mmCIF entry with sequence, helices, sheets and N, C-alpha, C, O atoms, coordinates in Angstrom:
data_MODEL
# 
_entry.id   MODEL 
# 
_entity.id                         1 
_entity.type                       polymer 
_entity.pdbx_number_of_molecules   1 
# 
_entity_poly.entity_id                      1 
_entity_poly.type                           'polypeptide(L)' 
_entity_poly.nstd_linkage                   no 
_entity_poly.nstd_monomer                   no 
_entity_poly.pdbx_seq_one_letter_code       QCKKQTIVATSTTEAEYVAAASFCGQVLWIQNQLLDYGYNFMNT 
_entity_poly.pdbx_seq_one_letter_code_can   QCKKQTIVATSTTEAEYVAAASFCGQVLWIQNQLLDYGYNFMNT 
_entity_poly.pdbx_strand_id                 A 
# 
loop_
_entity_poly_seq.entity_id 
_entity_poly_seq.num 
_entity_poly_seq.mon_id 
_entity_poly_seq.hetero 
1 1  GLN n 
1 2  CYS n 
1 3  LYS n 
1 4  LYS n 
1 5  GLN n 
1 6  THR n 
1 7  ILE n 
1 8  VAL n 
1 9  ALA n 
1 10 THR n 
1 11 SER n 
1 12 THR n 
1 13 THR n 
1 14 GLU n 
1 15 ALA n 
1 16 GLU n 
1 17 TYR n 
1 18 VAL n 
1 19 ALA n 
1 20 ALA n 
1 21 ALA n 
1 22 SER n 
1 23 PHE n 
1 24 CYS n 
1 25 GLY n 
1 26 GLN n 
1 27 VAL n 
1 28 LEU n 
1 29 TRP n 
1 30 ILE n 
1 31 GLN n 
1 32 ASN n 
1 33 GLN n 
1 34 LEU n 
1 35 LEU n 
1 36 ASP n 
1 37 TYR n 
1 38 GLY n 
1 39 TYR n 
1 40 ASN n 
1 41 PHE n 
1 42 MET n 
1 43 ASN n 
1 44 THR n 
# 
_struct_asym.id          A 
_struct_asym.entity_id   1 
# 
_struct_conf.conf_type_id            HELX_P 
_struct_conf.id                      HELX_P1 
_struct_conf.pdbx_PDB_helix_id       AA1 
_struct_conf.beg_label_comp_id       CYS 
_struct_conf.beg_label_asym_id       A 
_struct_conf.beg_label_seq_id        2 
_struct_conf.pdbx_beg_PDB_ins_code   ? 
_struct_conf.end_label_comp_id       ASN 
_struct_conf.end_label_asym_id       A 
_struct_conf.end_label_seq_id        43 
_struct_conf.pdbx_end_PDB_ins_code   ? 
_struct_conf.beg_auth_comp_id        CYS 
_struct_conf.beg_auth_asym_id        A 
_struct_conf.beg_auth_seq_id         2 
_struct_conf.end_auth_comp_id        ASN 
_struct_conf.end_auth_asym_id        A 
_struct_conf.end_auth_seq_id         43 
_struct_conf.pdbx_PDB_helix_class    1 
_struct_conf.details                 ? 
_struct_conf.pdbx_PDB_helix_length   42 
# 
_struct_conf_type.id          HELX_P 
_struct_conf_type.criteria    ? 
_struct_conf_type.reference   ? 
# 
loop_
_atom_site.group_PDB 
_atom_site.id 
_atom_site.type_symbol 
_atom_site.label_atom_id 
_atom_site.label_alt_id 
_atom_site.label_comp_id 
_atom_site.label_asym_id 
_atom_site.label_entity_id 
_atom_site.label_seq_id 
_atom_site.pdbx_PDB_ins_code 
_atom_site.Cartn_x 
_atom_site.Cartn_y 
_atom_site.Cartn_z 
_atom_site.occupancy 
_atom_site.B_iso_or_equiv 
_atom_site.pdbx_formal_charge 
_atom_site.auth_seq_id 
_atom_site.auth_comp_id 
_atom_site.auth_asym_id 
_atom_site.auth_atom_id 
_atom_site.pdbx_PDB_model_num 
ATOM 1   N N  . GLN A 1 1  ? 17.056 -47.216 27.141  1.00 0.00 ? 1  GLN A N  1 
ATOM 2   C CA . GLN A 1 1  ? 16.862 -45.792 26.866  1.00 0.00 ? 1  GLN A CA 1 
ATOM 3   C C  . GLN A 1 1  ? 17.687 -45.356 25.645  1.00 0.00 ? 1  GLN A C  1 
ATOM 4   O O  . GLN A 1 1  ? 17.220 -44.570 24.821  1.00 0.00 ? 1  GLN A O  1 
ATOM 5   N N  . CYS A 1 2  ? 18.898 -45.867 25.541  1.00 0.00 ? 2  CYS A N  1 
ATOM 6   C CA . CYS A 1 2  ? 19.752 -45.526 24.404  1.00 0.00 ? 2  CYS A CA 1 
ATOM 7   C C  . CYS A 1 2  ? 19.084 -45.931 23.093  1.00 0.00 ? 2  CYS A C  1 
ATOM 8   O O  . CYS A 1 2  ? 19.118 -45.205 22.100  1.00 0.00 ? 2  CYS A O  1 
ATOM 9   N N  . LYS A 1 3  ? 18.474 -47.121 23.128  1.00 0.00 ? 3  LYS A N  1 
ATOM 10  C CA . LYS A 1 3  ? 17.822 -47.638 21.927  1.00 0.00 ? 3  LYS A CA 1 
ATOM 11  C C  . LYS A 1 3  ? 16.683 -46.706 21.504  1.00 0.00 ? 3  LYS A C  1 
ATOM 12  O O  . LYS A 1 3  ? 16.527 -46.397 20.323  1.00 0.00 ? 3  LYS A O  1 
ATOM 13  N N  . LYS A 1 4  ? 15.893 -46.264 22.482  1.00 0.00 ? 4  LYS A N  1 
ATOM 14  C CA . LYS A 1 4  ? 14.764 -45.381 22.199  1.00 0.00 ? 4  LYS A CA 1 
ATOM 15  C C  . LYS A 1 4  ? 15.252 -44.064 21.596  1.00 0.00 ? 4  LYS A C  1 
ATOM 16  O O  . LYS A 1 4  ? 14.663 -43.560 20.640  1.00 0.00 ? 4  LYS A O  1 
ATOM 17  N N  . GLN A 1 5  ? 16.320 -43.514 22.151  1.00 0.00 ? 5  GLN A N  1 
ATOM 18  C CA . GLN A 1 5  ? 16.879 -42.260 21.639  1.00 0.00 ? 5  GLN A CA 1 
ATOM 19  C C  . GLN A 1 5  ? 17.329 -42.416 20.190  1.00 0.00 ? 5  GLN A C  1 
ATOM 20  O O  . GLN A 1 5  ? 17.120 -41.521 19.372  1.00 0.00 ? 5  GLN A O  1 
ATOM 21  N N  . THR A 1 6  ? 17.945 -43.549 19.876  1.00 0.00 ? 6  THR A N  1 
ATOM 22  C CA . THR A 1 6  ? 18.418 -43.798 18.514  1.00 0.00 ? 6  THR A CA 1 
ATOM 23  C C  . THR A 1 6  ? 17.250 -43.828 17.541  1.00 0.00 ? 6  THR A C  1 
ATOM 24  O O  . THR A 1 6  ? 17.324 -43.271 16.445  1.00 0.00 ? 6  THR A O  1 
ATOM 25  N N  . ILE A 1 7  ? 16.163 -44.488 17.954  1.00 0.00 ? 7  ILE A N  1 
ATOM 26  C CA . ILE A 1 7  ? 14.973 -44.585 17.101  1.00 0.00 ? 7  ILE A CA 1 
ATOM 27  C C  . ILE A 1 7  ? 14.399 -43.189 16.855  1.00 0.00 ? 7  ILE A C  1 
ATOM 28  O O  . ILE A 1 7  ? 14.032 -42.854 15.728  1.00 0.00 ? 7  ILE A O  1 
ATOM 29  N N  . VAL A 1 8  ? 14.324 -42.385 17.900  1.00 0.00 ? 8  VAL A N  1 
ATOM 30  C CA . VAL A 1 8  ? 13.807 -41.017 17.777  1.00 0.00 ? 8  VAL A CA 1 
ATOM 31  C C  . VAL A 1 8  ? 14.694 -40.215 16.834  1.00 0.00 ? 8  VAL A C  1 
ATOM 32  O O  . VAL A 1 8  ? 14.194 -39.505 15.962  1.00 0.00 ? 8  VAL A O  1 
ATOM 33  N N  . ALA A 1 9  ? 16.010 -40.327 17.007  1.00 0.00 ? 9  ALA A N  1 
ATOM 34  C CA . ALA A 1 9  ? 16.952 -39.604 16.158  1.00 0.00 ? 9  ALA A CA 1 
ATOM 35  C C  . ALA A 1 9  ? 16.791 -40.020 14.705  1.00 0.00 ? 9  ALA A C  1 
ATOM 36  O O  . ALA A 1 9  ? 16.797 -39.183 13.803  1.00 0.00 ? 9  ALA A O  1 
ATOM 37  N N  . THR A 1 10 ? 16.645 -41.328 14.486  1.00 0.00 ? 10 THR A N  1 
ATOM 38  C CA . THR A 1 10 ? 16.497 -41.841 13.122  1.00 0.00 ? 10 THR A CA 1 
ATOM 39  C C  . THR A 1 10 ? 15.219 -41.320 12.490  1.00 0.00 ? 10 THR A C  1 
ATOM 40  O O  . THR A 1 10 ? 15.231 -40.884 11.339  1.00 0.00 ? 10 THR A O  1 
ATOM 41  N N  . SER A 1 11 ? 14.119 -41.358 13.226  1.00 0.00 ? 11 SER A N  1 
ATOM 42  C CA . SER A 1 11 ? 12.839 -40.910 12.671  1.00 0.00 ? 11 SER A CA 1 
ATOM 43  C C  . SER A 1 11 ? 12.865 -39.405 12.400  1.00 0.00 ? 11 SER A C  1 
ATOM 44  O O  . SER A 1 11 ? 12.259 -38.934 11.437  1.00 0.00 ? 11 SER A O  1 
ATOM 45  N N  . THR A 1 12 ? 13.573 -38.647 13.255  1.00 0.00 ? 12 THR A N  1 
ATOM 46  C CA . THR A 1 12 ? 13.694 -37.200 13.046  1.00 0.00 ? 12 THR A CA 1 
ATOM 47  C C  . THR A 1 12 ? 14.474 -36.922 11.775  1.00 0.00 ? 12 THR A C  1 
ATOM 48  O O  . THR A 1 12 ? 14.084 -36.078 10.967  1.00 0.00 ? 12 THR A O  1 
ATOM 49  N N  . THR A 1 13 ? 15.586 -37.640 11.600  1.00 0.00 ? 13 THR A N  1 
ATOM 50  C CA . THR A 1 13 ? 16.405 -37.483 10.398  1.00 0.00 ? 13 THR A CA 1 
ATOM 51  C C  . THR A 1 13 ? 15.590 -37.854 9.172   1.00 0.00 ? 13 THR A C  1 
ATOM 52  O O  . THR A 1 13 ? 15.643 -37.172 8.148   1.00 0.00 ? 13 THR A O  1 
ATOM 53  N N  . GLU A 1 14 ? 14.835 -38.940 9.282   1.00 0.00 ? 14 GLU A N  1 
ATOM 54  C CA . GLU A 1 14 ? 14.001 -39.403 8.175   1.00 0.00 ? 14 GLU A CA 1 
ATOM 55  C C  . GLU A 1 14 ? 12.950 -38.347 7.836   1.00 0.00 ? 14 GLU A C  1 
ATOM 56  O O  . GLU A 1 14 ? 12.714 -38.055 6.664   1.00 0.00 ? 14 GLU A O  1 
ATOM 57  N N  . ALA A 1 15 ? 12.326 -37.780 8.856   1.00 0.00 ? 15 ALA A N  1 
ATOM 58  C CA . ALA A 1 15 ? 11.303 -36.752 8.649   1.00 0.00 ? 15 ALA A CA 1 
ATOM 59  C C  . ALA A 1 15 ? 11.907 -35.536 7.957   1.00 0.00 ? 15 ALA A C  1 
ATOM 60  O O  . ALA A 1 15 ? 11.297 -34.973 7.048   1.00 0.00 ? 15 ALA A O  1 
ATOM 61  N N  . GLU A 1 16 ? 13.100 -35.127 8.381   1.00 0.00 ? 16 GLU A N  1 
ATOM 62  C CA . GLU A 1 16 ? 13.779 -33.989 7.762   1.00 0.00 ? 16 GLU A CA 1 
ATOM 63  C C  . GLU A 1 16 ? 14.106 -34.297 6.312   1.00 0.00 ? 16 GLU A C  1 
ATOM 64  O O  . GLU A 1 16 ? 13.960 -33.444 5.436   1.00 0.00 ? 16 GLU A O  1 
ATOM 65  N N  . TYR A 1 17 ? 14.554 -35.530 6.064   1.00 0.00 ? 17 TYR A N  1 
ATOM 66  C CA . TYR A 1 17 ? 14.897 -35.939 4.701   1.00 0.00 ? 17 TYR A CA 1 
ATOM 67  C C  . TYR A 1 17 ? 13.665 -35.918 3.809   1.00 0.00 ? 17 TYR A C  1 
ATOM 68  O O  . TYR A 1 17 ? 13.713 -35.432 2.678   1.00 0.00 ? 17 TYR A O  1 
ATOM 69  N N  . VAL A 1 18 ? 12.564 -36.446 4.324   1.00 0.00 ? 18 VAL A N  1 
ATOM 70  C CA . VAL A 1 18 ? 11.311 -36.470 3.563   1.00 0.00 ? 18 VAL A CA 1 
ATOM 71  C C  . VAL A 1 18 ? 10.834 -35.041 3.296   1.00 0.00 ? 18 VAL A C  1 
ATOM 72  O O  . VAL A 1 18 ? 10.393 -34.725 2.190   1.00 0.00 ? 18 VAL A O  1 
ATOM 73  N N  . ALA A 1 19 ? 10.924 -34.183 4.311   1.00 0.00 ? 19 ALA A N  1 
ATOM 74  C CA . ALA A 1 19 ? 10.507 -32.786 4.155   1.00 0.00 ? 19 ALA A CA 1 
ATOM 75  C C  . ALA A 1 19 ? 11.366 -32.090 3.106   1.00 0.00 ? 19 ALA A C  1 
ATOM 76  O O  . ALA A 1 19 ? 10.849 -31.360 2.261   1.00 0.00 ? 19 ALA A O  1 
ATOM 77  N N  . ALA A 1 20 ? 12.681 -32.317 3.160   1.00 0.00 ? 20 ALA A N  1 
ATOM 78  C CA . ALA A 1 20 ? 13.593 -31.713 2.188   1.00 0.00 ? 20 ALA A CA 1 
ATOM 79  C C  . ALA A 1 20 ? 13.300 -32.221 0.784   1.00 0.00 ? 20 ALA A C  1 
ATOM 80  O O  . ALA A 1 20 ? 13.298 -31.449 -0.175  1.00 0.00 ? 20 ALA A O  1 
ATOM 81  N N  . ALA A 1 21 ? 13.054 -33.515 0.670   1.00 0.00 ? 21 ALA A N  1 
ATOM 82  C CA . ALA A 1 21 ? 12.776 -34.113 -0.638  1.00 0.00 ? 21 ALA A CA 1 
ATOM 83  C C  . ALA A 1 21 ? 11.485 -33.551 -1.228  1.00 0.00 ? 21 ALA A C  1 
ATOM 84  O O  . ALA A 1 21 ? 11.437 -33.224 -2.414  1.00 0.00 ? 21 ALA A O  1 
ATOM 85  N N  . SER A 1 22 ? 10.446 -33.438 -0.416  1.00 0.00 ? 22 SER A N  1 
ATOM 86  C CA . SER A 1 22 ? 9.174  -32.915 -0.921  1.00 0.00 ? 22 SER A CA 1 
ATOM 87  C C  . SER A 1 22 ? 9.313  -31.436 -1.277  1.00 0.00 ? 22 SER A C  1 
ATOM 88  O O  . SER A 1 22 ? 8.709  -30.966 -2.241  1.00 0.00 ? 22 SER A O  1 
ATOM 89  N N  . PHE A 1 23 ? 10.113 -30.703 -0.494  1.00 0.00 ? 23 PHE A N  1 
ATOM 90  C CA . PHE A 1 23 ? 10.347 -29.287 -0.783  1.00 0.00 ? 23 PHE A CA 1 
ATOM 91  C C  . PHE A 1 23 ? 11.066 -29.132 -2.118  1.00 0.00 ? 23 PHE A C  1 
ATOM 92  O O  . PHE A 1 23 ? 10.682 -28.296 -2.937  1.00 0.00 ? 23 PHE A O  1 
ATOM 93  N N  . CYS A 1 24 ? 12.109 -29.936 -2.343  1.00 0.00 ? 24 CYS A N  1 
ATOM 94  C CA . CYS A 1 24 ? 12.851 -29.892 -3.603  1.00 0.00 ? 24 CYS A CA 1 
ATOM 95  C C  . CYS A 1 24 ? 11.936 -30.243 -4.769  1.00 0.00 ? 24 CYS A C  1 
ATOM 96  O O  . CYS A 1 24 ? 11.993 -29.610 -5.824  1.00 0.00 ? 24 CYS A O  1 
ATOM 97  N N  . GLY A 1 25 ? 11.102 -31.242 -4.579  1.00 0.00 ? 25 GLY A N  1 
ATOM 98  C CA . GLY A 1 25 ? 10.170 -31.647 -5.620  1.00 0.00 ? 25 GLY A CA 1 
ATOM 99  C C  . GLY A 1 25 ? 9.205  -30.526 -5.961  1.00 0.00 ? 25 GLY A C  1 
ATOM 100 O O  . GLY A 1 25 ? 8.892  -30.296 -7.130  1.00 0.00 ? 25 GLY A O  1 
ATOM 101 N N  . GLN A 1 26 ? 8.737  -29.832 -4.938  1.00 0.00 ? 26 GLN A N  1 
ATOM 102 C CA . GLN A 1 26 ? 7.818  -28.718 -5.135  1.00 0.00 ? 26 GLN A CA 1 
ATOM 103 C C  . GLN A 1 26 ? 8.504  -27.591 -5.901  1.00 0.00 ? 26 GLN A C  1 
ATOM 104 O O  . GLN A 1 26 ? 7.919  -27.021 -6.822  1.00 0.00 ? 26 GLN A O  1 
ATOM 105 N N  . VAL A 1 27 ? 9.735  -27.269 -5.527  1.00 0.00 ? 27 VAL A N  1 
ATOM 106 C CA . VAL A 1 27 ? 10.496 -26.209 -6.196  1.00 0.00 ? 27 VAL A CA 1 
ATOM 107 C C  . VAL A 1 27 ? 10.695 -26.551 -7.664  1.00 0.00 ? 27 VAL A C  1 
ATOM 108 O O  . VAL A 1 27 ? 10.497 -25.704 -8.536  1.00 0.00 ? 27 VAL A O  1 
ATOM 109 N N  . LEU A 1 28 ? 11.092 -27.801 -7.940  1.00 0.00 ? 28 LEU A N  1 
ATOM 110 C CA . LEU A 1 28 ? 11.296 -28.230 -9.327  1.00 0.00 ? 28 LEU A CA 1 
ATOM 111 C C  . LEU A 1 28 ? 9.994  -28.156 -10.111 1.00 0.00 ? 28 LEU A C  1 
ATOM 112 O O  . LEU A 1 28 ? 9.982  -27.738 -11.269 1.00 0.00 ? 28 LEU A O  1 
ATOM 113 N N  . TRP A 1 29 ? 8.887  -28.566 -9.471  1.00 0.00 ? 29 TRP A N  1 
ATOM 114 C CA . TRP A 1 29 ? 7.587  -28.535 -10.141 1.00 0.00 ? 29 TRP A CA 1 
ATOM 115 C C  . TRP A 1 29 ? 7.204  -27.099 -10.486 1.00 0.00 ? 29 TRP A C  1 
ATOM 116 O O  . TRP A 1 29 ? 6.766  -26.822 -11.603 1.00 0.00 ? 29 TRP A O  1 
ATOM 117 N N  . ILE A 1 30 ? 7.368  -26.189 -9.531  1.00 0.00 ? 30 ILE A N  1 
ATOM 118 C CA . ILE A 1 30 ? 7.048  -24.770 -9.762  1.00 0.00 ? 30 ILE A CA 1 
ATOM 119 C C  . ILE A 1 30 ? 7.928  -24.211 -10.876 1.00 0.00 ? 30 ILE A C  1 
ATOM 120 O O  . ILE A 1 30 ? 7.455  -23.465 -11.733 1.00 0.00 ? 30 ILE A O  1 
ATOM 121 N N  . GLN A 1 31 ? 9.209  -24.574 -10.861 1.00 0.00 ? 31 GLN A N  1 
ATOM 122 C CA . GLN A 1 31 ? 10.145 -24.125 -11.885 1.00 0.00 ? 31 GLN A CA 1 
ATOM 123 C C  . GLN A 1 31 ? 9.672  -24.582 -13.262 1.00 0.00 ? 31 GLN A C  1 
ATOM 124 O O  . GLN A 1 31 ? 9.675  -23.804 -14.215 1.00 0.00 ? 31 GLN A O  1 
ATOM 125 N N  . ASN A 1 32 ? 9.267  -25.846 -13.361 1.00 0.00 ? 32 ASN A N  1 
ATOM 126 C CA . ASN A 1 32 ? 8.773  -26.382 -14.630 1.00 0.00 ? 32 ASN A CA 1 
ATOM 127 C C  . ASN A 1 32 ? 7.512  -25.655 -15.075 1.00 0.00 ? 32 ASN A C  1 
ATOM 128 O O  . ASN A 1 32 ? 7.362  -25.333 -16.253 1.00 0.00 ? 32 ASN A O  1 
ATOM 129 N N  . GLN A 1 33 ? 6.601  -25.395 -14.134 1.00 0.00 ? 33 GLN A N  1 
ATOM 130 C CA . GLN A 1 33 ? 5.368  -24.687 -14.459 1.00 0.00 ? 33 GLN A CA 1 
ATOM 131 C C  . GLN A 1 33 ? 5.690  -23.296 -14.999 1.00 0.00 ? 33 GLN A C  1 
ATOM 132 O O  . GLN A 1 33 ? 5.111  -22.863 -15.996 1.00 0.00 ? 33 GLN A O  1 
ATOM 133 N N  . LEU A 1 34 ? 6.609  -22.601 -14.345 1.00 0.00 ? 34 LEU A N  1 
ATOM 134 C CA . LEU A 1 34 ? 6.988  -21.254 -14.771 1.00 0.00 ? 34 LEU A CA 1 
ATOM 135 C C  . LEU A 1 34 ? 7.663  -21.281 -16.133 1.00 0.00 ? 34 LEU A C  1 
ATOM 136 O O  . LEU A 1 34 ? 7.403  -20.421 -16.973 1.00 0.00 ? 34 LEU A O  1 
ATOM 137 N N  . LEU A 1 35 ? 8.526  -22.262 -16.355 1.00 0.00 ? 35 LEU A N  1 
ATOM 138 C CA . LEU A 1 35 ? 9.201  -22.388 -17.647 1.00 0.00 ? 35 LEU A CA 1 
ATOM 139 C C  . LEU A 1 35 ? 8.187  -22.645 -18.752 1.00 0.00 ? 35 LEU A C  1 
ATOM 140 O O  . LEU A 1 35 ? 8.242  -22.024 -19.814 1.00 0.00 ? 35 LEU A O  1 
ATOM 141 N N  . ASP A 1 36 ? 7.262  -23.561 -18.499 1.00 0.00 ? 36 ASP A N  1 
ATOM 142 C CA . ASP A 1 36 ? 6.215  -23.869 -19.481 1.00 0.00 ? 36 ASP A CA 1 
ATOM 143 C C  . ASP A 1 36 ? 5.385  -22.618 -19.769 1.00 0.00 ? 36 ASP A C  1 
ATOM 144 O O  . ASP A 1 36 ? 5.112  -22.301 -20.926 1.00 0.00 ? 36 ASP A O  1 
ATOM 145 N N  . TYR A 1 37 ? 4.991  -21.917 -18.719 1.00 0.00 ? 37 TYR A N  1 
ATOM 146 C CA . TYR A 1 37 ? 4.170  -20.722 -18.864 1.00 0.00 ? 37 TYR A CA 1 
ATOM 147 C C  . TYR A 1 37 ? 4.941  -19.640 -19.627 1.00 0.00 ? 37 TYR A C  1 
ATOM 148 O O  . TYR A 1 37 ? 4.410  -19.020 -20.548 1.00 0.00 ? 37 TYR A O  1 
ATOM 149 N N  . GLY A 1 38 ? 6.202  -19.424 -19.231 1.00 0.00 ? 38 GLY A N  1 
ATOM 150 C CA . GLY A 1 38 ? 7.036  -18.426 -19.892 1.00 0.00 ? 38 GLY A CA 1 
ATOM 151 C C  . GLY A 1 38 ? 7.254  -18.763 -21.353 1.00 0.00 ? 38 GLY A C  1 
ATOM 152 O O  . GLY A 1 38 ? 7.224  -17.881 -22.211 1.00 0.00 ? 38 GLY A O  1 
ATOM 153 N N  . TYR A 1 39 ? 7.472  -20.028 -21.636 1.00 0.00 ? 39 TYR A N  1 
ATOM 154 C CA . TYR A 1 39 ? 7.702  -20.485 -23.009 1.00 0.00 ? 39 TYR A CA 1 
ATOM 155 C C  . TYR A 1 39 ? 6.458  -20.241 -23.858 1.00 0.00 ? 39 TYR A C  1 
ATOM 156 O O  . TYR A 1 39 ? 6.551  -19.721 -24.970 1.00 0.00 ? 39 TYR A O  1 
ATOM 157 N N  . ASN A 1 40 ? 5.306  -20.616 -23.333 1.00 0.00 ? 40 ASN A N  1 
ATOM 158 C CA . ASN A 1 40 ? 4.044  -20.418 -24.055 1.00 0.00 ? 40 ASN A CA 1 
ATOM 159 C C  . ASN A 1 40 ? 3.758  -18.928 -24.233 1.00 0.00 ? 40 ASN A C  1 
ATOM 160 O O  . ASN A 1 40 ? 3.268  -18.500 -25.278 1.00 0.00 ? 40 ASN A O  1 
ATOM 161 N N  . PHE A 1 41 ? 4.065  -18.159 -23.218 1.00 0.00 ? 41 PHE A N  1 
ATOM 162 C CA . PHE A 1 41 ? 3.834  -16.717 -23.249 1.00 0.00 ? 41 PHE A CA 1 
ATOM 163 C C  . PHE A 1 41 ? 4.698  -16.064 -24.332 1.00 0.00 ? 41 PHE A C  1 
ATOM 164 O O  . PHE A 1 41 ? 4.229  -15.186 -25.055 1.00 0.00 ? 41 PHE A O  1 
ATOM 165 N N  . MET A 1 42 ? 5.955  -16.491 -24.442 1.00 0.00 ? 42 MET A N  1 
ATOM 166 C CA . MET A 1 42 ? 6.880  -15.944 -25.434 1.00 0.00 ? 42 MET A CA 1 
ATOM 167 C C  . MET A 1 42 ? 6.442  -16.294 -26.854 1.00 0.00 ? 42 MET A C  1 
ATOM 168 O O  . MET A 1 42 ? 6.628  -15.497 -27.774 1.00 0.00 ? 42 MET A O  1 
ATOM 169 N N  . ASN A 1 43 ? 5.866  -17.473 -27.036 1.00 0.00 ? 43 ASN A N  1 
ATOM 170 C CA . ASN A 1 43 ? 5.506  -17.938 -28.377 1.00 0.00 ? 43 ASN A CA 1 
ATOM 171 C C  . ASN A 1 43 ? 4.223  -17.321 -28.915 1.00 0.00 ? 43 ASN A C  1 
ATOM 172 O O  . ASN A 1 43 ? 3.984  -17.350 -30.122 1.00 0.00 ? 43 ASN A O  1 
ATOM 173 N N  . THR A 1 44 ? 3.395  -16.763 -28.038 1.00 0.00 ? 44 THR A N  1 
ATOM 174 C CA . THR A 1 44 ? 2.129  -16.212 -28.518 1.00 0.00 ? 44 THR A CA 1 
ATOM 175 C C  . THR A 1 44 ? 2.320  -14.784 -29.008 1.00 0.00 ? 44 THR A C  1 
ATOM 176 O O  . THR A 1 44 ? 1.363  -14.150 -29.452 1.00 0.00 ? 44 THR A O  1 
# 
């Protein structure tokens, strides 16, 4: 039972890490899109 709990805990941590990583990636992507858009907007 202890072994099973450890596996569940590990997969939960992994899932949280993956979710956090994808969220950060999305934020950075949106930031880049906004910067590109703002830059182009300023230059026109």
